[in-house]
Structures are given as structure tokens and as C-alpha cells.
N, CA, C and O atoms as a DFTB+ gen file, in Angstrom:
620 C
 N C O
     1  1      67.678     -12.310      84.485
     2  2      68.022     -12.094      83.120
     3  2      68.506     -13.600      82.512
     4  3      69.241     -14.167      83.320
     5  1      68.345     -14.122      81.682
     6  2      68.638     -15.206      80.965
     7  2      70.062     -15.201      80.454
     8  3      70.490     -14.432      79.592
     9  1      70.922     -16.378      81.235
    10  2      72.325     -16.262      80.881
    11  2      72.617     -16.250      79.165
    12  3      73.298     -15.551      78.414
    13  1      72.204     -16.782      79.092
    14  2      72.742     -16.881      77.720
    15  2      72.242     -15.415      76.475
    16  3      72.540     -15.222      75.296
    17  1      71.429     -14.673      77.410
    18  2      71.357     -12.860      76.363
    19  2      72.288     -13.032      76.039
    20  3      72.187     -13.128      74.816
    21  1      73.946     -13.243      76.507
    22  2      74.697     -12.504      75.504
    23  2      74.621     -13.316      74.225
    24  3      74.156     -14.430      74.468
    25  1      74.875     -13.164      73.137
    26  2      75.301     -14.383      71.961
    27  2      76.498     -13.711      70.755
    28  3      76.931     -12.560      70.826
    29  1      76.791     -14.463      69.949
    30  2      77.708     -14.118      68.781
    31  2      77.244     -12.943      68.367
    32  3      77.945     -11.932      68.347
    33  1      75.641     -12.991      67.888
    34  2      75.264     -12.014      67.134
    35  2      74.972     -10.704      67.542
    36  3      74.842      -9.595      67.024
    37  1      74.906     -11.296      68.816
    38  2      75.104      -9.879      69.544
    39  2      75.965      -8.822      70.188
    40  3      75.711      -7.735      70.708
    41  1      77.237      -9.611      69.944
    42  2      78.298      -9.091      70.277
    43  2      78.865      -8.681      69.111
    44  3      79.535      -7.651      69.185
    45  1      78.723      -9.499      67.493
    46  2      78.645      -8.646      66.424
    47  2      78.834      -7.692      66.027
    48  3      79.755      -7.087      65.480
    49  1      76.872      -7.376      66.645
    50  2      76.232      -6.279      65.621
    51  2      77.240      -5.131      66.752
    52  3      78.195      -4.493      66.311
    53  1      76.801      -5.061      68.180
    54  2      78.201      -3.794      69.145
    55  2      79.628      -3.766      68.111
    56  3      80.065      -2.775      67.526
    57  1      80.007      -4.704      68.094
    58  2      81.147      -4.965      67.573
    59  2      81.341      -3.386      66.404
    60  3      81.658      -2.198      66.448
    61  1      80.772      -4.727      65.214
    62  2      80.883      -3.635      64.243
    63  2      79.933      -1.805      64.398
    64  3      79.891      -0.862      63.608
    65  1      79.507      -1.941      65.350
    66  2      78.690      -0.756      65.646
    67  2      79.932       0.475      66.096
    68  3      80.354       1.490      65.542
    69  1      80.261      -0.297      67.517
    70  2      81.169       0.406      67.238
    71  2      82.763       0.881      67.060
    72  3      83.456       1.833      67.418
    73  1      82.981      -0.737      66.054
    74  2      84.254       0.046      65.131
    75  2      83.877       0.866      64.029
    76  3      84.784       1.533      63.530
    77  1      82.558       0.976      63.464
    78  2      82.612       1.821      62.427
    79  2      82.027       2.975      62.859
    80  3      82.160       3.979      62.159
    81  1      81.503       3.021      63.715
    82  2      81.760       4.855      65.001
    83  2      82.859       4.748      65.104
    84  3      83.092       4.366      63.957
    85  1      83.864       4.778      65.607
    86  2      85.114       4.644      66.061
    87  2      85.668       5.440      64.851
    88  3      86.090       6.596      64.831
    89  1      85.590       4.765      64.104
    90  2      86.289       5.199      62.352
    91  2      85.212       6.369      62.031
    92  3      85.758       7.108      61.211
    93  1      84.138       6.765      62.280
    94  2      83.481       7.662      61.278
    95  2      84.025       8.783      62.145
    96  3      84.547       9.701      61.514
    97  1      84.000       8.922      63.858
    98  2      84.189       9.752      64.606
    99  2      85.645      10.112      64.596
   100  3      86.008      11.056      65.297
   101  1      86.656       9.343      63.750
   102  2      88.129       9.752      63.945
   103  2      87.988      10.561      62.971
   104  3      88.190      11.741      63.261
   105  1      87.605      10.248      61.509
   106  2      87.171      11.294      60.460
   107  2      86.880      12.467      60.677
   108  3      87.505      13.463      60.313
   109  1      85.964      12.414      61.252
   110  2      84.884      13.792      62.214
   111  2      86.202      14.518      62.832
   112  3      86.678      15.584      62.441
   113  1      86.485      14.032      63.454
   114  2      87.110      14.810      64.443
   115  2      88.820      15.543      63.812
   116  3      89.430      16.385      64.472
   117  1      89.260      15.069      62.638
   118  2      90.094      15.493      61.841
   119  2      89.617      17.275      61.161
   120  3      90.022      18.351      60.721
   121  1      88.293      16.314      61.597
   122  2      87.638      18.304      60.285
   123  2      88.061      19.421      61.633
   124  3      88.636      20.505      61.538
   125  1      87.621      18.819      62.713
   126  2      86.806      19.575      63.989
   127  2      88.356      20.007      64.689
   128  3      88.626      20.978      65.396
   129  1      88.936      19.278      64.371
   130  2      90.192      19.285      65.184
   131  2      91.294      20.779      64.231
   132  3      92.149      21.494      64.754
   133  1      90.902      20.786      63.033
   134  2      92.082      21.296      62.224
   135  2      91.285      23.044      61.622
   136  3      91.830      23.867      60.887
   137  1      89.835      23.136      62.280
   138  2      88.855      24.041      61.957
   139  2      89.748      25.642      62.155
   140  3      89.789      26.534      61.308
   141  1      90.495      25.653      63.706
   142  2      91.353      26.960      64.238
   143  2      92.612      27.110      62.717
   144  3      92.752      27.974      61.851
   145  1      93.084      26.241      62.908
   146  2      94.041      26.205      61.614
   147  2      93.937      26.481      60.515
   148  3      94.875      27.035      59.943
   149  1      92.341      26.080      59.624
   150  2      91.685      26.339      58.468
   151  2      91.448      27.545      58.277
   152  3      92.032      28.075      57.332
   153  1      90.222      28.627      59.373
   154  2      89.256      29.049      59.125
   155  2      90.435      30.657      58.922
   156  3      90.016      31.471      58.098
   157  1      91.117      30.840      59.288
   158  2      91.769      32.142      58.702
   159  2      92.324      32.036      57.926
   160  3      92.950      33.083      57.760
   161  1      92.608      31.154      57.027
   162  2      93.639      31.066      56.096
   163  2      93.325      31.805      54.701
   164  3      92.151      31.870      54.338
   165  1      94.415      32.401      53.860
   166  2      94.139      32.799      52.155
   167  2      92.996      32.149      51.963
   168  3      92.437      31.466      52.821
   169  1      92.425      32.423      50.309
   170  2      91.605      31.856      49.633
   171  2      92.511      30.583      49.227
   172  3      92.335      29.391      49.479
   173  1      93.722      31.350      48.387
   174  2      94.695      30.114      47.997
   175  2      95.257      29.438      48.877
   176  3      95.585      28.336      48.437
   177  1      95.617      29.658      50.318
   178  2      95.815      28.452      51.111
   179  2      95.505      27.247      51.201
   180  3      96.051      26.151      51.074
   181  1      93.767      27.975      51.633
   182  2      92.507      27.047      51.358
   183  2      92.135      26.024      50.258
   184  3      91.651      24.944      50.599
   185  1      92.310      26.272      49.146
   186  2      91.755      25.587      48.176
   187  2      92.735      25.086      48.273
   188  3      92.482      23.936      47.913
   189  1      93.965      25.137      48.571
   190  2      95.484      24.019      48.372
   191  2      95.079      23.499      49.594
   192  3      94.888      22.331      49.257
   193  1      94.839      23.545      50.666
   194  2      94.861      22.305      52.159
   195  2      93.611      21.517      51.330
   196  3      93.726      20.296      51.225
   197  1      92.534      22.108      50.791
   198  2      91.096      21.261      50.756
   199  2      91.710      19.773      49.871
   200  3      91.733      18.653      50.382
   201  1      92.114      20.057      48.646
   202  2      92.656      19.103      48.241
   203  2      93.092      17.955      48.876
   204  3      93.106      16.932      48.191
   205  1      93.443      17.892      50.002
   206  2      93.126      16.387      50.780
   207  2      92.351      16.140      51.040
   208  3      92.505      15.719      52.187
   209  1      91.438      16.068      50.785
   210  2      89.553      15.520      51.007
   211  2      89.376      15.070      49.179
   212  3      88.244      15.173      48.708
   213  1      90.204      14.727      48.515
   214  2      89.933      14.212      46.990
   215  2      89.648      12.357      48.095
   216  3      90.268      11.981      49.090
   217  1      88.893      11.891      47.596
   218  2      88.250      10.637      48.063
   219  2      87.432      10.653      49.127
   220  3      86.692       9.683      49.294
   221  1      87.408      11.701      50.007
   222  2      86.692      11.018      51.120
   223  2      85.262      11.257      51.240
   224  3      84.551      11.720      52.131
   225  1      85.024      10.721      49.869
   226  2      83.530      10.944      49.840
   227  2      82.966       9.104      50.005
   228  3      81.898       8.499      50.091
   229  1      84.620       8.740      49.976
   230  2      83.670       6.541      49.932
   231  2      83.751       6.874      51.563
   232  3      83.323       5.767      51.891
   233  1      83.899       7.327      52.428
   234  2      83.302       7.350      53.629
   235  2      82.110       7.248      53.920
   236  3      81.773       7.477      55.082
   237  1      81.211       6.901      53.011
   238  2      79.818       7.098      52.461
   239  2      79.689       5.498      52.889
   240  3      78.727       5.124      53.560
   241  1      80.723       4.588      52.456
   242  2      80.685       3.239      52.694
   243  2      80.803       3.022      54.223
   244  3      79.955       2.307      54.757
   245  1      81.748       3.560      54.946
   246  2      81.551       3.675      56.009
   247  2      80.098       3.709      57.038
   248  3      79.665       2.851      57.808
   249  1      79.543       5.165      56.662
   250  2      79.119       5.504      57.424
   251  2      77.677       4.640      57.200
   252  3      76.986       4.591      58.218
   253  1      77.267       4.125      56.307
   254  2      76.527       2.381      55.673
   255  2      76.723       1.665      56.675
   256  3      75.937       1.488      57.606
   257  1      77.811       1.203      56.534
   258  2      78.634       0.063      58.001
   259  2      78.367       0.763      59.521
   260  3      78.510       0.240      60.626
   261  1      77.939       2.095      59.186
   262  2      77.443       2.153      60.787
   263  2      76.153       2.345      61.080
   264  3      75.743       2.407      62.239
   265  1      75.495       2.442      60.155
   266  2      74.048       2.423      60.075
   267  2      73.790       1.051      60.063
   268  3      73.490       0.731      61.213
   269  1      73.762       0.087      59.316
   270  2      73.915      -1.440      59.886
   271  2      74.126      -1.679      60.769
   272  3      73.081      -2.077      61.284
   273  1      75.097      -1.734      61.604
   274  2      75.486      -2.324      62.808
   275  2      74.515      -1.434      64.422
   276  3      74.176      -1.851      65.530
   277  1      74.420      -0.372      63.852
   278  2      73.706       0.592      65.153
   279  2      72.114      -0.529      64.616
   280  3      71.635      -1.418      65.320
   281  1      71.852      -0.313      63.898
   282  2      70.278      -0.572      63.426
   283  2      70.441      -2.281      63.793
   284  3      69.470      -2.799      64.343
   285  1      71.687      -3.177      63.486
   286  2      71.535      -4.871      64.304
   287  2      71.753      -4.500      66.021
   288  3      71.267      -5.180      66.924
   289  1      72.347      -3.632      66.158
   290  2      72.057      -3.427      67.828
   291  2      70.632      -2.906      68.384
   292  3      70.557      -3.657      69.356
   293  1      69.685      -2.286      68.424
   294  2      68.676      -2.254      68.110
   295  2      67.908      -2.858      67.787
   296  3      66.906      -2.693      68.483
   297  1      67.756      -3.739      66.833
   298  2      66.932      -4.848      66.665
   299  2      67.384      -6.119      67.556
   300  3      66.475      -6.853      67.942
   301  1      68.662      -6.429      67.901
   302  2      68.538      -7.362      68.738
   303  2      68.510      -7.333      69.949
   304  3      68.741      -8.369      70.573
   305  1      68.266      -6.325      70.504
   306  2      68.375      -5.660      71.866
   307  2      67.251      -4.410      72.117
   308  3      67.381      -3.388      72.790
   309  1      66.124      -4.876      71.333
   310  2      64.807      -4.565      71.234
   311  2      64.020      -4.468      72.536
   312  3      63.402      -3.465      72.891
   313  1      64.117      -5.756      73.293
   314  2      63.404      -6.190      74.784
   315  2      63.755      -5.299      75.008
   316  3      63.034      -4.304      74.947
   317  1      65.438      -5.232      75.489
   318  2      66.233      -4.739      76.544
   319  2      65.959      -2.999      76.745
   320  3      66.918      -2.458      76.194
   321  1      65.288      -2.231      77.158
   322  2      65.299      -0.985      76.897
   323  2      66.525      -0.455      77.879
   324  3      67.175       0.363      77.230
   325  1      66.890      -0.567      78.761
   326  2      68.764       0.096      78.838
   327  2      69.439       0.043      77.711
   328  3      70.144       0.979      77.332
   329  1      69.257      -1.310      76.909
   330  2      70.199      -0.937      76.156
   331  2      69.598      -0.666      75.075
   332  3      70.047       0.379      74.606
   333  1      68.805      -1.105      74.466
   334  2      67.741      -0.310      73.168
   335  2      68.164       1.566      73.476
   336  3      68.928       2.264      72.809
   337  1      67.417       1.926      74.600
   338  2      67.056       3.673      74.436
   339  2      68.988       4.263      73.940
   340  3      69.341       4.698      72.843
   341  1      69.771       4.076      75.051
   342  2      71.153       4.407      74.160
   343  2      71.488       4.168      72.961
   344  3      72.012       4.979      72.198
   345  1      71.211       3.067      72.728
   346  2      71.679       3.012      70.646
   347  2      70.556       3.500      69.827
   348  3      70.740       3.673      68.623
   349  1      69.410       3.738      70.365
   350  2      68.385       4.592      70.008
   351  2      68.890       5.983      69.442
   352  3      68.743       6.713      68.461
   353  1      69.475       5.923      70.473
   354  2      70.093       7.778      70.671
   355  2      71.377       7.662      70.254
   356  3      71.928       8.740      70.034
   357  1      72.168       6.463      70.037
   358  2      73.044       6.753      69.007
   359  2      72.397       7.065      67.530
   360  3      72.897       7.979      66.874
   361  1      71.459       6.433      67.079
   362  2      71.131       5.942      65.643
   363  2      70.550       7.556      65.570
   364  3      71.074       8.222      64.677
   365  1      69.829       8.051      66.161
   366  2      69.255       9.420      65.934
   367  2      70.577      10.582      66.373
   368  3      70.231      11.763      66.347
   369  1      71.647      10.368      66.659
   370  2      72.779      11.217      66.931
   371  2      73.436      10.941      65.183
   372  3      73.615      12.019      64.616
   373  1      73.663      10.158      64.633
   374  2      73.962       9.614      63.324
   375  2      72.886      10.002      62.168
   376  3      73.475      10.020      61.088
   377  1      71.543      10.311      62.032
   378  2      71.059      10.641      61.580
   379  2      71.113      11.867      61.981
   380  3      71.153      12.481      60.915
   381  1      71.140      12.639      62.821
   382  2      71.614      14.051      63.494
   383  2      73.166      14.641      61.841
   384  3      73.060      15.312      60.814
   385  1      73.930      14.153      62.273
   386  2      75.207      13.908      61.599
   387  2      74.981      13.905      60.058
   388  3      75.761      14.631      59.442
   389  1      74.102      13.256      59.352
   390  2      73.721      13.482      58.172
   391  2      73.220      14.425      57.819
   392  3      73.852      15.087      56.996
   393  1      71.894      14.923      58.255
   394  2      71.008      15.469      58.015
   395  2      72.037      17.619      57.939
   396  3      71.827      18.549      57.160
   397  1      73.261      17.476      59.416
   398  2      73.897      18.394      59.041
   399  2      74.383      18.198      57.460
   400  3      73.994      18.900      56.527
   401  1      75.297      17.113      57.369
   402  2      75.652      17.369      55.972
   403  2      75.151      17.333      55.075
   404  3      75.734      17.839      54.116
   405  1      73.695      16.680      54.835
   406  2      73.455      17.349      53.488
   407  2      72.548      18.358      53.673
   408  3      71.987      18.541      52.593
   409  1      72.177      19.016      54.415
   410  2      72.426      20.769      54.807
   411  2      73.193      21.942      54.502
   412  3      73.004      23.036      53.970
   413  1      74.085      21.333      55.014
   414  2      75.041      22.377      55.268
   415  2      76.862      22.494      54.321
   416  3      77.619      23.356      53.876
   417  1      76.778      21.080      54.453
   418  2      78.856      20.053      53.814
   419  2      78.155      20.128      52.335
   420  3      78.507      20.763      51.341
   421  1      77.217      19.395      52.509
   422  2      77.622      19.036      51.307
   423  2      76.854      20.413      49.886
   424  3      77.039      20.199      48.688
   425  1      76.521      20.947      50.096
   426  2      75.788      22.047      49.546
   427  2      77.094      23.354      48.701
   428  3      77.315      24.014      47.686
   429  1      77.765      22.901      50.510
   430  2      79.168      24.205      50.461
   431  2      80.074      23.296      49.231
   432  3      80.521      23.970      48.303
   433  1      80.341      21.789      49.224
   434  2      80.493      20.573      48.426
   435  2      80.863      21.123      46.734
   436  3      81.790      21.363      45.960
   437  1      79.326      21.099      46.873
   438  2      78.718      21.243      45.269
   439  2      78.818      22.635      44.364
   440  3      78.875      22.811      43.147
   441  1      78.811      23.665      45.648
   442  2      78.870      24.847      44.960
   443  2      80.819      25.195      44.497
   444  3      81.264      25.962      43.643
   445  1      81.165      24.768      44.947
   446  2      82.817      24.743      44.913
   447  2      83.131      23.584      44.098
   448  3      84.335      23.343      44.186
   449  1      82.493      22.737      43.304
   450  2      82.984      21.694      42.559
   451  2      84.038      20.860      43.615
   452  3      85.191      20.839      43.183
   453  1      83.903      20.380      44.524
   454  2      84.857      19.927      45.650
   455  2      85.556      20.580      46.132
   456  3      86.527      20.059      46.680
   457  1      85.432      21.726      46.152
   458  2      86.716      23.067      46.243
   459  2      87.892      23.023      45.078
   460  3      89.096      22.790      45.187
   461  1      87.357      23.231      44.316
   462  2      87.930      23.001      42.993
   463  2      88.052      24.492      41.816
   464  3      88.767      24.813      40.867
   465  1      87.020      25.012      42.493
   466  2      86.402      26.268      41.540
   467  2      85.985      27.137      42.874
   468  3      85.313      26.645      43.781
   469  1      86.411      28.327      42.879
   470  2      86.539      29.162      43.985
   471  2      86.001      30.529      43.429
   472  3      86.626      31.428      42.865
   473  1      84.055      30.393      43.888
   474  2      83.224      31.500      43.705
   475  2      83.572      32.379      44.334
   476  3      84.596      32.313      45.014
   477  1      82.789      33.468      44.274
   478  2      83.129      34.783      44.893
   479  2      82.587      34.542      46.384
   480  3      83.142      35.078      47.342
   481  1      81.440      33.682      46.530
   482  2      81.145      33.730      47.900
   483  2      82.055      32.729      48.807
   484  3      81.642      32.185      49.831
   485  1      83.074      32.609      48.383
   486  2      83.858      30.959      49.007
   487  2      84.125      31.217      50.243
   488  3      84.078      30.179      50.902
   489  1      84.443      32.336      51.000
   490  2      84.381      32.408      52.345
   491  2      83.671      32.058      53.274
   492  3      83.969      31.588      54.372
   493  1      81.947      32.481      52.458
   494  2      81.015      32.157      53.819
   495  2      81.122      30.772      53.203
   496  3      80.969      30.065      54.199
   497  1      81.308      29.862      52.063
   498  2      80.812      28.839      52.221
   499  2      81.791      27.685      52.760
   500  3      81.442      26.513      52.896
   501  1      83.463      28.349      53.135
   502  2      84.229      27.571      54.073
   503  2      83.842      27.855      55.093
   504  3      84.088      26.941      55.880
   505  1      83.394      28.575      55.503
   506  2      82.448      29.026      57.138
   507  2      81.724      28.181      57.360
   508  3      81.895      27.471      58.351
   509  1      80.506      27.961      56.355
   510  2      79.346      26.138      56.197
   511  2      80.214      25.606      56.510
   512  3      80.306      25.780      57.725
   513  1      81.098      24.926      56.118
   514  2      81.644      23.769      55.416
   515  2      82.193      23.339      56.793
   516  3      82.048      22.188      57.205
   517  1      82.988      24.546      57.667
   518  2      84.223      24.534      58.528
   519  2      83.230      23.815      60.026
   520  3      83.495      22.785      60.646
   521  1      82.203      24.680      60.235
   522  2      81.373      24.743      61.169
   523  2      80.292      23.394      61.100
   524  3      79.813      22.867      62.104
   525  1      79.968      22.871      59.392
   526  2      78.891      22.475      59.577
   527  2      79.761      20.868      59.832
   528  3      79.165      19.899      60.302
   529  1      80.895      20.835      59.524
   530  2      81.917      19.804      59.622
   531  2      82.255      19.464      61.213
   532  3      82.781      18.400      61.540
   533  1      81.839      20.640      62.287
   534  2      82.494      20.511      63.844
   535  2      81.029      20.192      64.696
   536  3      80.988      19.650      65.800
   537  1      79.929      20.627      63.965
   538  2      78.714      19.889      64.368
   539  2      78.755      18.113      64.157
   540  3      78.633      17.478      65.204
   541  1      78.890      17.448      63.095
   542  2      78.742      16.543      62.933
   543  2      79.990      16.157      63.740
   544  3      79.820      15.014      63.318
   545  1      80.620      16.091      64.181
   546  2      81.747      15.691      64.861
   547  2      80.787      15.447      66.329
   548  3      80.409      14.365      66.779
   549  1      80.564      16.703      66.838
   550  2      79.728      16.410      68.136
   551  2      79.072      16.170      67.973
   552  3      78.525      16.390      69.054
   553  1      77.756      15.432      66.900
   554  2      76.670      14.253      66.706
   555  2      77.550      12.692      66.706
   556  3      77.168      11.711      67.343
   557  1      78.887      12.741      65.777
   558  2      79.011      11.320      66.018
   559  2      80.117      11.032      67.074
   560  3      80.764       9.988      67.154
   561  1      80.211      11.968      67.755
   562  2      80.780      11.983      69.179
   563  2      79.487      11.312      69.727
   564  3      79.432      10.083      69.725
   565  1      78.555      11.971      70.145
   566  2      77.453      11.686      70.634
   567  2      76.648      10.367      70.422
   568  3      75.690      10.099      71.148
   569  1      77.006       9.656      69.542
   570  2      76.623       8.611      69.499
   571  2      77.473       7.498      69.157
   572  3      76.949       6.472      68.724
   573  1      78.702       7.574      69.298
   574  2      79.644       6.738      70.350
   575  2      79.855       6.900      71.733
   576  3      80.540       6.228      72.504
   577  1      79.289       7.712      71.890
   578  2      79.164       7.671      73.928
   579  2      77.581       6.882      73.900
   580  3      77.293       5.920      74.612
   581  1      77.019       7.282      73.295
   582  2      75.207       6.470      73.293
   583  2      75.809       4.964      73.843
   584  3      75.763       4.331      74.898
   585  1      76.432       4.769      72.408
   586  2      77.027       3.278      72.090
   587  2      77.830       2.553      73.377
   588  3      77.629       1.446      73.879
   589  1      78.475       3.228      73.605
   590  2      79.508       3.000      75.140
   591  2      78.506       2.563      76.042
   592  3      78.307       1.441      76.508
   593  1      77.937       3.578      76.204
   594  2      76.724       3.508      77.368
   595  2      75.966       2.402      76.952
   596  3      75.985       1.569      77.858
   597  1      75.243       1.978      75.896
   598  2      74.389       0.939      75.593
   599  2      75.312      -0.668      76.184
   600  3      74.922      -1.519      76.983
   601  1      76.729      -0.576      75.339
   602  2      77.141      -2.167      75.368
   603  2      78.131      -1.493      76.976
   604  3      79.337      -1.712      76.864
   605  1      77.831      -0.950      77.979
   606  2      78.606      -1.081      79.504
   607  2      76.884      -1.702      80.474
   608  3      76.781      -2.284      81.554
   609  1      75.761      -1.226      79.450
   610  2      74.316      -2.123      80.591
   611  2      74.065      -3.350      80.222
   612  3      73.014      -3.899      80.552
   613  1      75.022      -3.970      79.463
   614  2      74.641      -5.873      79.004
   615  2      74.617      -6.224      79.996
   616  3      75.242      -5.599      80.852
   617  1      73.818      -7.490      80.367
   618  2      74.253      -8.174      81.425
   619  2      75.583      -8.922      81.211
   620  3      76.073      -9.584      82.125
């Protein structure tokens, strides 16, 4: 393999992809680790605790950076299957996390006006919200693992 295969652009792409994925995983794990403490709360307790998520929608910017970073890794390593395949798996994991968010988490946020309104089915929405975040954390972990495998496979 060409010794010049490693380049500043390739290194930067991995840096951005790994850093953004680690930050996204941190937020996702926060949701996952709190599930057992929150799932049995009363309505009043739960709606008070949910206030801490005000402004978390700004993490969308981080997810956009994560996406761009992973796409850059894929583009810059498209001729190297040992790197391309795990990076592509990382992209699929990110997409899966987003599917979970938009299919289950976001509708619960909408139904509760971001947890400021208490509909009659709030407990079902809570279950949907909490477990969708758990699934999203699992997919973000898969994305991180895939990127670590990809970076370790570089020459």
C-alpha cells in the first residue's frame, strides 16, 4: 500500500466522525442509564424531571456533524474495503438511530408538547420515549464501535 495513503484529510475525517459520534453517544447513554430511575416515577415527578431536556433539540447540529464526518470517512476510504465496510456500518447505525427517533421518540415529544402537557396516555408515551432512547443509544454505540474498527484498520 502507498505509504502516503494516510493524509491530513483522512485523519481529519476520522477525527470529526469519532468526536461527533462520541458526543452523540454520551447524550444517548445519559438517556439509557437514567431509564431505570425514571420509568417508575409518578406523573408529577416525571414531568418535572423531563424539564431538564429543554434545548436538547440543538443536538441535531451535532448529529449533522456526525453524519458529515462519517460520510467523509466513507468517501475518502471508498477504495479500501477494510475501512469502508465498518464505516458504512457506522452510517447505517446512525441512520437506524434516527429512524428510531423519528418513528418513536419525536411523536412522544409532539404528543406532550415536549413534556409540558400531560395527555391521558402519558404513561404509554413515557414508555415509548424511554425505550426508544435506549434503542437509539444502542445504535449510537454500534456506530462508535464501527468507527473504532475502521480507524484501527488503517495502514
